[in-house]
Wavefront OBJ file of the C-alpha trace (Angstrom):
o trace
v 79.540 240.539 132.229
v 77.991 240.148 136.303
v 74.890 237.181 134.226
v 77.586 235.665 132.592
v 79.353 235.351 135.367
v 76.525 234.073 138.521
v 75.208 232.037 135.263
v 78.651 230.150 135.162
v 79.031 229.664 139.039
v 75.697 228.596 138.861
v 76.694 225.737 136.204
v 80.141 224.739 137.926
v 77.542 224.047 141.145
v 78.181 226.996 143.297
v 75.650 227.664 145.468
v 73.936 230.609 147.484
v 75.500 233.567 144.744
v 74.690 236.850 146.240
v 74.387 240.017 143.813
v 74.287 243.664 144.646
v 74.222 246.003 142.073
v 77.175 245.320 140.168
v 79.062 243.183 143.229
v 78.125 239.581 142.884
v 79.766 237.176 146.590
v 79.880 233.302 146.562
v 82.016 231.313 149.004
v 85.071 229.714 147.209
v 84.684 226.792 149.850
v 84.737 223.385 147.428
v 85.840 223.578 144.654
v 83.616 223.001 141.728
v 85.658 221.655 139.355
v 88.874 219.543 138.543
v 91.773 220.740 140.165
v 95.220 219.038 138.744
v 97.174 219.185 142.391
v 94.858 215.700 142.479
v 96.353 213.906 139.964
v 100.212 214.549 141.517
v 100.037 213.871 145.626
v 103.221 213.218 145.021
v 103.787 216.217 144.146
v 101.979 218.448 146.217
v 103.006 216.150 149.395
v 107.340 217.311 148.642
v 105.681 220.622 148.429
v 103.793 221.118 151.939
v 106.660 219.685 153.058
v 109.096 222.156 151.322
v 106.164 224.877 152.566
v 106.279 223.479 155.610
v 110.252 223.856 155.871
v 109.787 227.356 155.213
v 107.552 228.267 157.666
v 109.580 227.669 160.032
v 112.684 229.502 158.618
v 110.550 232.084 158.603
v 109.211 231.116 162.053
v 113.453 230.906 163.432
v 114.061 234.380 163.198
v 111.332 235.013 166.217
v 109.728 238.077 164.244
v 107.535 239.151 166.273
v 105.117 241.089 163.991
v 104.771 240.635 159.783
v 105.016 244.360 159.942
v 108.209 244.634 157.416
v 108.079 247.682 159.184
v 109.221 246.269 162.362
v 110.975 243.756 160.429
v 114.953 243.977 161.854
v 118.277 244.808 159.281
v 119.342 241.191 159.654
v 115.939 239.510 159.267
v 115.155 241.007 156.853
v 118.570 239.822 154.490
v 117.916 236.532 155.222
v 114.184 236.803 154.246
v 115.617 239.011 150.986
v 117.563 236.085 149.674
v 115.403 233.407 150.488
v 112.878 234.356 147.425
v 116.148 235.806 145.722
v 116.952 232.488 144.244
v 113.464 232.302 142.407
v 113.557 235.644 141.540
v 117.059 234.403 139.512
v 115.100 231.986 137.846
v 112.168 233.503 137.311
v 113.290 235.907 135.054
v 115.347 234.180 133.273
v 112.919 231.870 132.302
v 110.875 235.105 131.470
v 113.945 235.633 129.175
v 116.299 233.015 128.462
v 118.703 236.227 126.847
v 118.278 237.867 129.663
v 121.328 238.224 131.744
v 121.352 237.233 135.246
v 121.416 239.970 138.034
v 125.361 239.552 138.436
v 125.578 240.057 134.452
v 123.863 243.287 135.188
v 125.699 244.270 138.106
v 129.233 244.249 136.681
v 127.505 245.912 133.216
v 129.085 249.662 132.956
l 1 2 3 4 5 6 7 8 9 10 11 12 13 14 15 16 17 18 19 20 21 22 23 24 25 26 27 28 29 30 31 32 33 34 35 36 37 38 39 40 41 42 43 44 45 46 47 48 49 50 51 52 53 54 55 56 57 58 59 60 61 62 63 64 65 66 67 68 69 70 71 72 73 74 75 76 77 78 79 80 81 82 83 84 85 86 87 88 89 90 91 92 93 94 95 96 97 98 99 100 101 102 103 104 105 106 107 108
């Protein structure tokens, strides 16, 4: 399996692939294959802008650390509600007949 990986890395253009026993290491800095996002620069720009808004919102919480043990209750609630909306959408895609979180909460 190691040999197949090393050969595949070489075939797509990675150089300086190191092996040590069953360990393979290489520097993954520049993609060597086509990147689908390159086909949609407008979409990439829109995602980057939205990501930047997320960073600004997170920075505005004024956290002294990313350690989850030091995040206060209000900041934790803000962070949790920010990704909870995506969880609902994601899990809805997995199983269209799955109940929503509010439906689960109201069931006995």
